[in-house]
C-alpha positions, -999 to +999 in steps of 0.1 A: -001+000+000+015+033-009+016+063+014-013+080-004-035+050-003-027+047+034-037+084+041-070+079+021-079+048+040-072+068+073-093+096+062-121+074+052-120+055+086-121+089+105-149+102+084-170+070+089-161+069+126-173+105+131-207+093+119-208+063+139-198+083+170-227+108+165-252+080+159-239+063+192-244+093+210-279+097+196-287+061+204-276+066+241-297+097+243-328+080+232-326+056+262-346+063+294-328+073+324-329+047+353-338+062+387-304+054+400-287+074+373-309+104+378-304+106+416-271+120+430-247+104+455-225+116+484-188+111+477-157+128+488-176+151+511-200+164+485-230+156+463-220+140+428-237+129+398-227+098+377-191+098+389-168+112+413-141+135+399-119+133+430-117+096+436-129+084+400-156+062+415-185+054+392-217+063+410-242+043+389-246+006+388-227-007+357-258-027+346-277+005+341-250+021+320-258+023+282-229-003+273-221-035+288-185-041+294-183-074+310-145-081+305-115-061+304-104-068+268-137-051+256-118-018+258-085-016+237-063+014+230-032+017+211-014+037+237-010+045+274-014+081+284-006+109+309-034+134+313-021+167+328-049+190+342-038+225+342-034+248+371-065+269+364-087+239+354-113+224+376-120+185+379-158+191+377-154+204+343-127+183+331-138+156+305-103+139+308-113+128+344-139+104+327-107+086+312-097+079+349-131+066+358-128+042+328-093+033+339-106+026+375-135+006+364-112-016+342-090-022+372-119-033+392-131-057+365-096-072+366-100-078+405-136-091+401-125-117+376-095-127+394-072-122+363-035-118+366-027-095+337+010-104+338+007-141+339+005-146+302+038-129+294+019-102+275+023-065+276+003-049+304-029-033+294-031+005+288-052+012+320-024+000+343-002+028+331-025+056+324-021+085+349-036+120+357-016+148+371-036+176+387-014+207+388-040+224+409-033+199+437+003+202+436+012+170+414+045+175+397+046+178+358+059+144+346+094+144+331+106+122+303+144+126+303+150+091+286+124+102+259+140+134+247+159+117+219+154+110+182+139+075+192+113+091+216+082+069+222+064+096+242+046+124+222+022+151+233-011+157+216-010+193+208-014+212+175+013+237+166+036+247+137+060+221+148+035+192+152+032+164+128+001+142+120-004+115+146-008+088+119+027+096+103+043+084+136+019+060+149+044+030+148+066+051+172+039+061+199+039+044+232+027+071+255+007+101+246+007+130+268-028+148+268-032+183+281-064+189+297-065+228+295-089+254+278-080+263+244-078+300+256-048+291+274-034+262+255+003+271+254+025+240+265+050+264+282+022+276+304+022+242+319+059+234+320+087+243+295+098+207+297+069+196+279+076+216+248+107+196+244+086+164+235+077+157+200+042+170+193+014+154+172-018+166+158-051+150+147-048+149+109-087+145+104-104+158+135-142+163+135-153+199+126-180+199+154-174+191+189-202+171+208-191+186+241-217+207+260-194+237+266-184+264+240-150+276+233-135+303+208-109+277+193-128+272+161-134+240+139-116+209+150-112+218+186-124+190+208-130+182+244-102+163+261-121+129+259-131+135+222-094+142+215-084+110+232-109+091+214-102+103+179-066+100+184-071+064+193-091+059+162-066+076+139-036+057+154-054+023+153-063+029+116-026+037+108-015+008+127-039-015+105-063-026+132-094-043+117-128-027+120-141-050+149-110-042+169-112-005+163-150-004+173-139-016+208-124+020+213-157+036+214-164+019+247-143+046+264-170+073+255-199+058+272-195+080+303-194+110+281-226+098+262-241+091+297-236+126+308-247+139+275-279+119+278-284+131+314-281+168+301-307+161+274-332+145+298-327+175+324-332+200+295-365+183+285-376+182+321-374+219+325-402+245+321-417+250+285-398+283+282-365+267+291-373+237+268-375+259+239-338+269+242-314+249+222-295+220+236-262+231+251-240+210+228-258+223+195-242+251+176-271+275+187-267+264+222-230+272+224-237+306+207-263+311+235-237+303+262-213+326+247-238+354+247-245+348+284-207+351+290-204+384+272-233+397+292-218+385+325-183+400+318-198+434+309-173+461+306-143+438+308-156+420+277-159+453+259-124+463+269-110+431+256-129+436+224-113+469+220-078+456+228-082+431+200-092+457+175-128+447+177-158+472+181-185+468+206-207+462+176-195+427+177-212+421+209-245+436+195-241+415+164-235+384+185-269+390+203-287+395+171-273+361+159-285+345+191-320+359+185-320+347+151-309+313+161-335+312+189-363+323+165-350+294+141-354+268+169-390+280+176-399+278+139-383+243+135-404+233+163-435+245+148 
């Protein structure tokens, strides 16, 4: 297979997987919520929903989750990862924490079925080596002194002028460093200068639209942390020649993401008639509406920032007009 044929195949796989991922989220969203999923639980000294971002405990019975994951080998990834939560980021709003919940669940499955994961002589599964470093809690930024060579097997997932397509070095990657930070403060050096020494990779064919329920100013192709992990795994597995059945197992890492999205939809539908008429928070209209609320909340500070960036206050007024148009469209579409 030529390099061109390989790239076309990867592009085709990513395009199809984007459709399958959206269909999967819609399928999960159509399921009714079980009472135990709707209620909150007390964990780590506060009330939680679905999972605890502090201890990574899943707070709903696995039998009531949208996917049945009976055995550890039902989730396979082509890399291990270090997730670095930035100093100004909150665990409650971090989607990367969901990966640690999955990791802890896979570890628990190993214990329940009494499997010795090293007894067969194979390489340890990814969840035994996946780590999260919370800089807010004083965790040190991991260092990779042995990796800073031309033979490095540790790469950081971060789009920059020096990054290369992930698929082009898929056979070299063993560990992927994931930066769980907002796009507005996405400089690697802001976390730690040593991370900028790692070779950087980017998604070659990222989805243009994020299914995450929070807005950002990053533009097309900017995803939440969990989405970035997911599509990085898909792109890398395609480059490594995994078959379709093996690749489809990767989708299992997104069921907590899908579960949270489903809960948001049900909560949205359960609100008053006026609130229900508003667009869903992960839709384009919903994200524009969130942005308009942020502009109103910031007030003068927002206007000052626009002036410093060479923008006029008319931008704020125009954005509100866009929101009004979007809201009118939603009402029209609903008849």
